[in-house]
C-alpha angles and dihedrals in degrees: 000000000000095000092057089049090058093068107156138199101286090069093043108041114075105172114197102146122098119292122255113277125186092347097309120122133208118223104262133208144216132199125234099247095206098044096031088217109153122225112227114246118224132173110243120250109252090243089062095056114101138156139196137197121247133161091345098310136096113236127199113225118221112232126174136180094210135023112294135168139328097056092345097272138162109248122205136182085222090076094059126067144144117237125216089268088060092247121145118237124199118187146183113207139140118283110251115273093003142080093238123112121229123206135193141235137165138178134183122257091235134056113238103194126185116012144075119311115195125187123186110193145154131208120223109226099338089182087070094054119117119238089247095058113115126192111188135187106182148143118243132175114206090205105074109219113205090194088069122075082214094052099186095034092242119177113170141203107179137174112203145108090219092225096310116110094202095048122108110260108225137047146177114215134181105196145269095052117204105209093206098046111019093167117175095333091078123060119172127188144150128253114216096226095178091074098037126122095158136354119216117201118192128184122181113194123192136158091262104039148000117228121199126192134172125188134179129221107210128209089266089056093250119142120227131184112239103172142346134181141171128209121199102167138117092266091075103110134209112255098250108158097325116155127204108242131196119195144164116200148141119263109236086003092271141094128231100221110027095180093056100042120091099165137281135250134195118196114203109202097189141341124207137180129195116189119231110265112239117248111267116262121240110251115216118194114208116201 
């Protein structure tokens, strides 16, 4: 069923390591939703901690010595780099000298909160992606808050077919996702990759609603609206300490067609954030 194939991060991330303190992050984990097999959370060795600068922010790079969530996957700083044009690259490739695949994930050292998040990115040869490849751009708060219906403040934009060849390949989700009755917190769509020069994802997050939009820049440099959606329900969380993550990984830690898959790369041309302007205060003139 296509809805089951669109399992998103709320069912996969199971964070049990220490919360971020002073810009340091613990290695975090997710559960395999279908197999219910938990990944083991372990704090990272200090030598594994590394950061990079991109689009005016410092980003922590996820690194693991063994498979961890999501997936589970191996994550490596070798799969993340900045090119001479100051563009960010996230990659899935084989670990040197082994048959193991390594994935990539980063998040900023600061929480950004309410405002407009804009991501300009391109996919290298999307037609060669395996159906288990997942690209995610999402908010996540390491400090689970039971007072929130969306305890980890998770708001997702994801590109994946979740292992199903005939599934649509993109979605917006405000967690938690009820598989049987997704309602307005799930919106799935297709991206016409054959015409794409660049994809622009925009999310505007306010205390009353979450607005999503995806546009496509074509080879003739025209901009076309692909999808848009608004969510006004009770799952819209307060900002808390939610960070904006970017990752590229393998759903269930595997690939559908090993003989045909040679890896995957996302190129992020730029990221921007504009904080929500406070409501204008009423001015009273006393005479």
